[in-house]
C-alpha positions as CSV (number, residue, x, y, z in Angstrom):
1,X,0.1,0.1,0.0
2,X,1.4,3.3,-0.8
3,X,1.6,6.3,1.6
4,X,-0.1,8.7,-0.8
5,X,-3.1,5.9,-0.7
6,X,-3.3,5.8,3.2
7,X,-3.0,9.6,3.4
8,X,-5.9,10.3,1.0
9,X,-8.2,7.6,2.6
10,X,-7.5,9.0,6.0
11,X,-8.0,12.5,4.6
12,X,-11.2,11.6,2.8
13,X,-12.7,9.9,6.1
14,X,-11.6,12.6,8.2
15,X,-13.5,15.1,6.2
16,X,-16.8,13.1,5.8
17,X,-16.5,12.5,9.6
18,X,-16.4,16.7,10.0
19,X,-19.2,16.7,7.4
20,X,-21.2,14.3,9.5
21,X,-20.8,16.6,12.6
22,X,-21.7,19.7,10.8
23,X,-25.1,17.7,9.8
24,X,-25.7,16.3,13.0
25,X,-25.2,19.8,14.8
26,X,-27.4,21.6,12.1
27,X,-24.7,24.2,11.5
28,X,-26.4,27.4,9.9
29,X,-24.2,26.9,6.9
30,X,-25.2,23.5,6.3
31,X,-28.8,24.5,6.5
32,X,-28.4,27.2,4.1
33,X,-26.5,25.4,1.6
34,X,-28.9,22.5,1.8
35,X,-32.2,24.7,1.5
36,X,-30.7,26.3,-1.5
37,X,-30.3,23.0,-3.2
38,X,-33.8,22.0,-2.1
39,X,-33.0,19.2,0.3
40,X,-35.3,19.1,3.3
41,X,-33.9,19.6,6.6
42,X,-35.6,16.1,7.6
43,X,-33.1,14.3,5.5
44,X,-29.8,15.6,7.2
45,X,-29.8,13.2,9.8
46,X,-30.4,10.2,6.8
47,X,-27.4,11.8,4.8
48,X,-25.3,12.2,7.9
49,X,-25.7,8.7,8.4
50,X,-25.0,7.8,5.0
51,X,-21.8,10.2,4.9
52,X,-20.7,8.2,8.4
53,X,-21.0,4.8,6.8
54,X,-18.8,6.0,3.8
55,X,-16.2,7.1,6.2
56,X,-16.5,3.8,8.0
57,X,-16.0,1.9,4.5
58,X,-13.1,4.1,3.7
59,X,-11.4,2.8,6.8
60,X,-12.4,-0.6,6.7
61,X,-11.1,-0.7,3.1
62,X,-8.0,0.6,4.4
63,X,-7.6,-2.1,7.2
64,X,-8.9,-5.0,5.2
65,X,-8.2,-4.5,1.3
66,X,-8.7,-8.1,0.7
67,X,-12.4,-7.3,0.9
68,X,-12.5,-4.9,-2.0
69,X,-10.6,-7.4,-3.8
70,X,-13.1,-10.1,-3.2
71,X,-15.8,-7.6,-3.9
72,X,-13.9,-6.8,-7.2
73,X,-13.6,-10.5,-8.0
74,X,-17.3,-11.3,-7.3
75,X,-18.3,-8.5,-10.0
76,X,-16.0,-10.1,-12.6
77,X,-17.6,-13.5,-12.1
78,X,-21.1,-11.8,-12.4
79,X,-20.2,-10.0,-15.5
80,X,-18.9,-13.2,-17.2
81,X,-22.1,-15.1,-16.0
82,X,-23.9,-12.6,-17.6
83,X,-22.0,-12.4,-21.1
84,X,-22.2,-16.3,-21.2
85,X,-26.1,-16.2,-20.6
86,X,-26.6,-13.5,-23.4
87,X,-24.7,-15.8,-25.9
88,X,-26.7,-18.7,-25.2
89,X,-30.3,-17.2,-25.4
């Protein structure tokens, strides 16, 4: 794993974490930007939850890169199976 990969992943997770905190404390800047974008304030907790899951996923991916490799392999197998099914029909 390269140092740049680790640094970018940690910075991304940190940024998402601060975004989650801003959403949960309902900072005025967040409320203003969300209202300009037409996002109801009732969605903020859900969006914060999704961002928190994204940050967690980044950190899990950093700690367990084999999960990503396994997922990629499963996707490749699925695509090959779908292509084979298309050829037979």
